[in-house]
Steps between C-alpha positions, in 0.01 A plus 500: 500500500339543174808406290561201730134396447405506878654482845783273630265226610338487151851495347570173710169348386588577140848362541339174611290506183805539283480868402854622404410858536439454862818323537678815388276725719594267806858532419472883510312481825774305645769730373322802646455338831866411520586869394279626788666276754871497399536690167445845364201604726656340816672816624192717440286229695733481794546883529143611446265217575656276775540787763131590456334262741325527848691394805262289697753404775337767732176287481664197626470299189776331309338475169279741309215284396140627596406221741839553699431886524139442617626260755766746609228760526303278751238335282596162624751209426244301296473778248760315273229228465179682433611830345586358148159328469308814620694721268439267199134480576468876539682543165272242336196672635621838364576363151186300476271787614495634150196357305655576178810295589283198610302509185810410276658153544815619319566767768444252782710217357767699315816601643735679259 
């Protein structure tokens, strides 16, 4: 990431600004993503990573998202509506609990 001058999101922002270095970095991101899906690393991914998953059919859920798992465990059918908001609020409270973090505007506003 140091050689690419930031993360993938920052690369897209810099491409929009006309940075040619970021265009090359984006091309390498795209090539490596393709290699992971269907190229050189695809066999390793399908053999080693794809089988490593949790089978949640025993809980009675078709998908593996957290609200569906909580609904299958008996929390209630409305969990899909309120859980994302409660989780985001708890995460924001945890992040903003640090006085040092809140003191710097760059930390609060900045992303990458």
